MARLUM-899660 format. One record per residue (C-alpha): z, y, x; residue number from 1. Coordinates in steps of 0.2 Angstrom, whole numbers, plus 5000, padded with zeros to 4 digits. Layout:
BEGIN
R    up  north  east    k
R     Z      Y     X  NUM
...
# end
This chain:
BEGIN
R    up  north  east    k
R  3870   4907  4454    1
R  3862   4890  4451    2
R  3870   4873  4452    3
R  3857   4869  4465    4
R  3865   4883  4477    5
R  3883   4878  4474    6
R  3892   4868  4488    7
R  3907   4859  4487    8
R  3923   4864  4496    9
R  3921   4848  4506   10
R  3904   4854  4512   11
R  3910   4871  4516   12
R  3925   4864  4526   13
R  3912   4856  4538   14
R  3906   4874  4543   15
R  3917   4879  4558   16
R  3918   4898  4558   17
R  3929   4903  4573   18
R  3935   4920  4580   19
R  3930   4926  4598   20
R  3928   4940  4610   21
R  3912   4946  4617   22
R  3913   4945  4636   23
R  3895   4948  4641   24
R  3879   4955  4632   25
R  3863   4959  4640   26
R  3844   4963  4634   27
R  3833   4948  4630   28
R  3816   4954  4633   29
R  3808   4936  4631   30
R  3813   4935  4613   31
R  3800   4938  4600   32
R  3810   4949  4590   33
R  3822   4962  4598   34
R  3838   4953  4602   35
R  3852   4951  4615   36
R  3860   4937  4624   37
R  3878   4937  4620   38
R  3892   4927  4628   39
R  3908   4924  4617   40
R  3926   4917  4623   41
R  3931   4905  4609   42
R  3948   4901  4618   43
R  3950   4883  4620   44
R  3932   4880  4615   45
R  3927   4889  4629   46
R  3914   4903  4632   47
R  3898   4900  4622   48
R  3881   4909  4622   49
R  3869   4914  4609   50
R  3854   4925  4605   51
R  3856   4938  4592   52
R  3846   4951  4583   53
R  3859   4965  4583   54
R  3850   4978  4592   55
R  3849   4990  4578   56
R  3867   4995  4578   57
R  3874   4989  4595   58
R  3870   4992  4613   59
R  3875   4978  4625   60
R  3889   4988  4633   61
R  3896   4992  4615   62
R  3897   4973  4611   63
R  3908   4968  4626   64
R  3926   4967  4620   65
R  3921   4965  4601   66
R  3930   4952  4590   67
R  3917   4942  4582   68
R  3914   4926  4570   69
R  3904   4913  4575   70
R  3898   4896  4568   71
R  3902   4884  4583   72
R  3898   4867  4576   73
R  3878   4869  4574   74
R  3867   4860  4587   75
R  3861   4870  4601   76
R  3844   4879  4599   77
R  3832   4885  4612   78
R  3826   4903  4610   79
R  3812   4908  4623   80
R  3820   4896  4635   81
R  3837   4901  4632   82
R  3850   4889  4624   83
R  3859   4896  4609   84
R  3875   4887  4607   85
R  3883   4895  4591   86
R  3877   4906  4577   87
R  3884   4924  4577   88
R  3888   4930  4560   89
R  3884   4946  4551   90
R  3878   4955  4536   91
R  3860   4962  4532   92
R  3862   4981  4532   93
R  3848   4982  4517   94
R  3834   4977  4529   95
R  3840   4989  4542   96
R  3848   4978  4554   97
R  3863   4967  4556   98
R  3881   4972  4554   99
R  3892   4960  4564  100
R  3907   4951  4555  101
R  3924   4954  4562  102
R  3941   4949  4560  103
R  3951   4963  4552  104
R  3966   4960  4563  105
R  3970   4953  4580  106
R  3969   4933  4580  107
R  3968   4922  4595  108
R  3951   4917  4601  109
R  3946   4900  4593  110
R  3955   4903  4577  111
R  3946   4896  4562  112
R  3941   4905  4547  113
R  3946   4896  4531  114
# end
């Protein structure tokens, strides 16, 4: 790892990674790449929506009820006319799709990852 890619603990602490539960998911045919519209309950932060390219391993009905991790303090972004209000986190499965990051155990919606 180069010194240029190293960040400080202070910089990392600015990223708000929060746990939430998927409450709704649907196809997003207007997106350029295959994606879903996903709504997540982040507890006191409310329900927020995003667009996510997670179609390789998940169907919309399978996403509902999943516990996920999202970055909630990025500015909103418009994707094919849809406002994405947070970034859903996941891992690249060796170029074959995205595997969602999930809390190992039950935590309240809105819990912060440190």
